[in-house]
C-alpha positions as CSV (number, residue, x, y, z in Angstrom):
1,X,-0.4,-16.0,9.8
2,X,-2.8,-16.2,6.8
3,X,-2.1,-18.6,3.8
4,X,-2.5,-15.8,1.6
5,X,0.6,-14.1,2.9
6,X,3.9,-15.3,2.9
7,X,6.6,-13.9,5.3
8,X,10.1,-15.0,4.9
9,X,13.3,-13.5,6.7
10,X,16.6,-14.0,4.3
11,X,19.6,-12.4,5.6
12,X,18.8,-9.2,7.0
13,X,15.7,-8.7,5.0
14,X,12.1,-9.5,5.9
15,X,10.1,-10.1,2.5
16,X,6.3,-10.0,2.9
17,X,4.6,-11.5,-0.2
18,X,0.9,-11.3,-1.0
19,X,-0.1,-14.6,-2.2
20,X,-3.6,-14.7,-3.6
21,X,-3.2,-14.9,-7.3
22,X,-6.9,-16.0,-8.0
23,X,-8.2,-12.8,-6.7
24,X,-5.4,-10.5,-7.9
25,X,-3.9,-10.6,-4.5
26,X,-7.0,-8.6,-3.2
27,X,-6.5,-8.0,0.5
28,X,-8.7,-9.4,3.4
29,X,-9.0,-8.2,6.8
30,X,-7.0,-11.2,8.0
31,X,-4.2,-10.4,5.4
32,X,-4.3,-6.8,6.8
33,X,-3.6,-8.3,10.2
34,X,-0.8,-10.4,9.0
35,X,0.9,-7.6,7.2
36,X,0.7,-5.6,10.4
37,X,2.2,-8.3,12.4
38,X,5.0,-8.8,9.9
39,X,6.0,-5.1,10.1
40,X,5.4,-4.7,13.8
41,X,7.5,-7.4,14.9
42,X,10.5,-6.4,12.5
43,X,10.7,-3.0,14.5
44,X,12.7,-4.1,17.7
45,X,14.6,-6.9,15.9
46,X,18.1,-5.7,15.0
47,X,18.6,-8.7,12.7
48,X,15.9,-7.4,10.3
49,X,17.5,-4.3,8.6
50,X,15.0,-4.1,5.8
51,X,11.5,-5.1,4.6
52,X,10.2,-5.9,1.0
53,X,6.7,-5.9,0.1
54,X,5.7,-7.7,-3.2
55,X,2.9,-9.5,-4.8
56,X,5.2,-11.9,-6.9
57,X,5.2,-11.8,-10.7
58,X,2.3,-10.6,-12.6
59,X,0.3,-8.7,-10.0
60,X,0.9,-6.5,-7.0
61,X,-2.7,-6.2,-5.5
62,X,-6.2,-5.2,-6.6
63,X,-6.5,-3.4,-3.3
64,X,-9.3,-4.1,-0.8
65,X,-11.3,-7.2,-1.3
66,X,-14.7,-5.4,-1.6
67,X,-17.0,-8.3,-0.5
68,X,-14.7,-9.0,2.6
69,X,-14.5,-5.1,3.1
70,X,-18.0,-4.5,2.9
71,X,-19.1,-7.5,5.1
72,X,-16.8,-6.3,7.9
73,X,-17.7,-2.5,7.3
74,X,-21.5,-3.2,7.8
75,X,-21.3,-5.5,10.7
76,X,-20.0,-3.0,13.6
77,X,-19.8,0.4,12.0
78,X,-15.9,1.3,11.7
79,X,-14.6,-0.8,14.4
80,X,-13.4,-3.8,12.2
81,X,-12.0,-1.4,9.5
82,X,-10.2,0.4,12.2
83,X,-8.7,-2.7,13.8
84,X,-7.6,-4.1,10.5
85,X,-7.1,-1.9,7.3
86,X,-6.0,1.2,9.5
87,X,-3.9,-0.9,11.8
88,X,-1.9,-1.9,8.7
89,X,-1.5,1.8,7.8
90,X,-0.5,2.7,11.4
91,X,2.2,0.0,11.2
92,X,3.4,1.8,7.9
93,X,3.4,5.4,9.7
94,X,5.4,4.1,12.6
95,X,7.6,1.8,10.7
96,X,11.4,2.7,11.3
97,X,12.9,0.2,8.8
98,X,13.4,0.9,5.2
99,X,10.7,-0.7,3.0
100,X,11.2,-1.7,-0.7
101,X,8.1,-2.1,-2.8
102,X,8.4,-4.4,-5.8
103,X,5.3,-4.0,-8.1
104,X,4.8,-6.2,-11.0
105,X,1.3,-5.7,-12.6
106,X,-1.8,-3.9,-11.2
107,X,-1.6,-1.7,-7.9
108,X,-5.1,-0.5,-7.1
109,X,-6.3,1.5,-4.1
110,X,-4.4,0.9,-1.0
111,X,-1.9,-1.1,-3.5
112,X,-0.9,2.5,-4.8
113,X,-1.3,4.4,-1.5
114,X,0.8,2.1,0.7
115,X,3.7,2.9,-2.0
116,X,4.0,6.5,-0.6
117,X,5.0,5.1,2.8
118,X,7.8,3.0,1.0
119,X,11.4,4.2,0.8
120,X,12.3,2.7,-2.7
121,X,9.7,1.4,-5.1
122,X,10.5,-0.9,-8.3
123,X,7.9,-1.2,-11.0
124,X,7.7,-3.4,-13.9
125,X,6.8,-2.1,-17.2
126,X,3.7,-4.1,-16.8
127,X,2.8,-2.1,-13.7
128,X,-0.3,0.4,-13.3
129,X,-1.1,2.5,-10.5
130,X,-4.7,3.7,-9.7
131,X,-6.6,4.9,-6.9
132,X,-10.5,4.7,-8.1
133,X,-12.1,5.7,-4.8
134,X,-13.8,8.6,-6.5
135,X,-15.8,6.1,-8.8
136,X,-17.1,4.3,-5.7
137,X,-18.1,7.6,-4.1
138,X,-15.4,7.4,-1.5
139,X,-12.2,9.7,-0.6
140,X,-8.4,8.9,-0.3
141,X,-7.3,6.8,2.3
142,X,-3.7,5.9,3.9
143,X,-2.3,9.6,4.3
144,X,-2.7,9.6,0.5
145,X,-4.1,13.0,0.2
146,X,-1.0,14.2,2.4
147,X,1.7,12.3,0.7
148,X,0.7,11.9,-2.8
149,X,0.7,16.1,-3.5
150,X,4.2,16.1,-1.5
151,X,5.6,13.7,-3.8
152,X,3.9,14.3,-7.2
153,X,2.7,17.8,-6.8
154,X,-0.8,18.9,-6.7
155,X,-1.8,18.6,-10.2
156,X,-0.8,15.0,-10.6
157,X,-2.1,14.1,-7.2
158,X,-5.6,15.6,-8.3
159,X,-5.6,13.6,-11.5
160,X,-4.7,10.4,-9.7
161,X,-6.9,10.8,-6.5
162,X,-9.7,12.9,-7.6
163,X,-10.1,12.1,-11.2
164,X,-9.2,8.3,-10.7
165,X,-6.8,8.3,-13.6
166,X,-4.5,5.3,-14.1
167,X,-0.6,5.9,-14.1
168,X,1.8,3.8,-16.1
169,X,5.1,2.8,-14.6
170,X,7.2,5.2,-16.8
171,X,4.7,8.0,-15.5
172,X,4.9,7.0,-11.9
173,X,8.9,7.2,-12.4
174,X,8.7,10.8,-13.8
175,X,6.2,11.7,-11.0
176,X,8.7,10.6,-8.5
177,X,7.1,7.7,-6.6
178,X,8.7,5.0,-8.7
179,X,12.5,4.7,-8.6
180,X,13.4,2.3,-11.2
181,X,11.3,0.6,-14.0
182,X,12.3,-3.1,-15.0
183,X,11.2,-6.0,-17.2
184,X,8.3,-7.9,-16.0
185,X,9.2,-10.8,-13.7
186,X,12.3,-9.1,-12.4
187,X,10.9,-6.6,-9.6
188,X,11.6,-9.0,-6.9
189,X,15.2,-10.1,-7.7
190,X,16.2,-6.2,-8.2
191,X,14.3,-5.4,-4.8
192,X,16.5,-7.8,-3.2
193,X,19.6,-6.3,-4.8
194,X,18.5,-3.0,-3.3
195,X,17.8,-4.3,-0.1
196,X,21.4,-5.9,0.2
197,X,22.9,-2.5,-0.7
198,X,20.8,-0.8,2.2
199,X,21.8,-3.5,4.5
200,X,25.5,-3.0,3.6
201,X,25.1,0.7,4.8
202,X,25.7,1.7,8.6
203,X,22.3,0.7,10.3
204,X,22.2,3.8,12.7
205,X,23.1,6.5,10.1
206,X,20.3,4.9,8.0
207,X,17.8,5.0,10.6
208,X,18.6,8.6,11.5
209,X,18.7,9.8,7.9
210,X,15.5,8.1,7.0
211,X,13.8,9.7,10.0
212,X,14.7,12.9,8.9
213,X,13.4,12.6,5.5
214,X,10.0,11.3,6.6
215,X,7.2,13.2,7.8
216,X,6.6,12.5,11.7
217,X,4.3,9.4,12.6
218,X,1.8,11.7,14.2
219,X,1.2,13.8,11.2
220,X,0.5,10.8,9.0
221,X,-1.8,9.0,11.8
222,X,-3.7,12.3,12.1
223,X,-4.3,12.4,8.4
224,X,-5.2,8.5,8.3
225,X,-7.7,9.3,11.1
226,X,-9.3,12.3,9.5
227,X,-9.2,10.4,5.8
228,X,-10.8,7.3,7.6
229,X,-13.7,9.4,9.4
230,X,-14.6,10.9,5.9
231,X,-14.5,7.5,4.2
232,X,-16.7,5.9,7.0
233,X,-19.1,8.9,6.3
234,X,-18.8,8.4,2.6
235,X,-19.5,4.6,2.7
236,X,-23.0,5.4,4.2
237,X,-23.7,8.0,1.3
238,X,-26.1,7.8,-1.3
239,X,-23.3,8.1,-3.8
240,X,-21.3,5.2,-2.4
241,X,-24.2,3.0,-2.0
242,X,-25.4,3.6,-5.7
243,X,-21.8,3.0,-6.7
244,X,-21.2,-0.3,-5.0
245,X,-24.3,-1.6,-6.2
246,X,-23.6,-0.8,-9.8
247,X,-20.2,-2.4,-9.3
248,X,-21.5,-5.7,-8.0
249,X,-24.1,-5.8,-10.5
250,X,-21.4,-5.3,-13.2
251,X,-19.5,-8.0,-11.6
252,X,-22.3,-10.6,-11.6
253,X,-23.1,-9.9,-15.2
């Protein structure tokens, strides 16, 4: 378990907390592995009825740690990416337990796309959502090209995924992927209340009903693989190489 991820079991709920504040909870390959393990090991544990993913107060996640991502991405074609970030996405796709997300602050890239695999999302008024793949010459990931239009409609999904526009918490609620907007600093406490409400319901009925609401896991993993293949191709494109160079030169300036 990485020091940048805290996993605690409280009552019937597993709380997965991203804890890398100095990097706005940017996700490393090791953090992806730890999140996958936390989700996977809950699947056959009857004591765990619900999962919460949170970044704590003030930030959810800035998405991929780009330096870590590029280092692994260039070392062995797509193998490491496939075994870490994609493993996490597969864990979300195959997960059978209700997942609640508590978003306070920025949710960038996979920080936004993972929310479409969740069942209930709370956001603070300080939360913002963005998927700036296009600005890096890349394409959507996490089955977002399938799930976002299904949730938000094509036009909103186009503005978010293709134009890279940032979405406010209230706009996200209107768009349908945030359930409720709360005051900053209160998302985690409110998420625990929702978890208690879910855990008080008949477990088998919840599991069956949730399964009926969700797309089949194979539909999700098929789209994750399709996006992943195109993402890998785009990583080697002239557009992406130029965009990443510009990004890092701005960062150093």
